[in-house]
C-alpha positions in Angstrom: 0.0 0.0 0.0 3.0 2.3 0.3 3.0 2.7 -3.5 -0.6 3.6 -4.0 -1.9 7.1 -4.3 -3.2 8.4 -0.9 -6.8 8.6 -2.0 -6.6 5.0 -3.3 -5.2 3.8 0.0 -8.1 5.4 1.8 -10.6 3.9 -0.6 -9.1 0.4 -0.2 -8.9 0.8 3.6 -12.6 1.9 3.7 -13.7 -1.0 1.5 -11.8 -3.6 3.7 -12.6 -2.2 7.1 -16.2 -1.0 6.9 -16.2 0.3 10.5 -13.7 -2.1 12.0 -10.7 -1.1 14.0 -9.6 2.3 15.3 -9.4 4.9 12.6 -7.4 7.3 14.8 -4.8 4.7 15.5 -4.5 3.8 11.8 -4.3 7.5 10.9 -1.5 8.0 13.3 0.4 5.0 11.9 0.0 6.2 8.3 0.5 9.9 8.7 2.1 10.5 12.0 2.7 14.1 12.7 2.3 15.2 9.1 0.4 18.4 8.6 -2.4 18.8 6.1 -0.2 21.2 4.2 2.6 18.7 3.9 0.3 15.8 2.9 -1.2 18.1 0.3 2.3 18.9 -1.0 3.2 15.2 -1.2 0.1 14.4 -3.1 0.8 17.3 -5.5 4.3 16.1 -6.1 3.2 12.6 -6.7 0.5 13.7 -9.2 3.1 15.8 -11.1 5.5 12.8 -11.3 2.6 10.6 -12.5 1.7 13.1 -15.2 5.3 13.4 -16.3 5.6 9.6 -16.6 2.4 9.3 -18.6 3.7 12.0 -21.0 6.8 9.9 -21.8 
């Protein structure tokens, strides 16, 4: 799951869990002390790289 786009990880997780487990614990494991701004920046960078690879 490390190589999936963040929104796909969340969709996958939601489909598999359906209310099971502790969301806050999982969120902490996945994102730690990351800020929303930093997560957004990581997503933006990932999307730019993906677009660049598709163009080649």
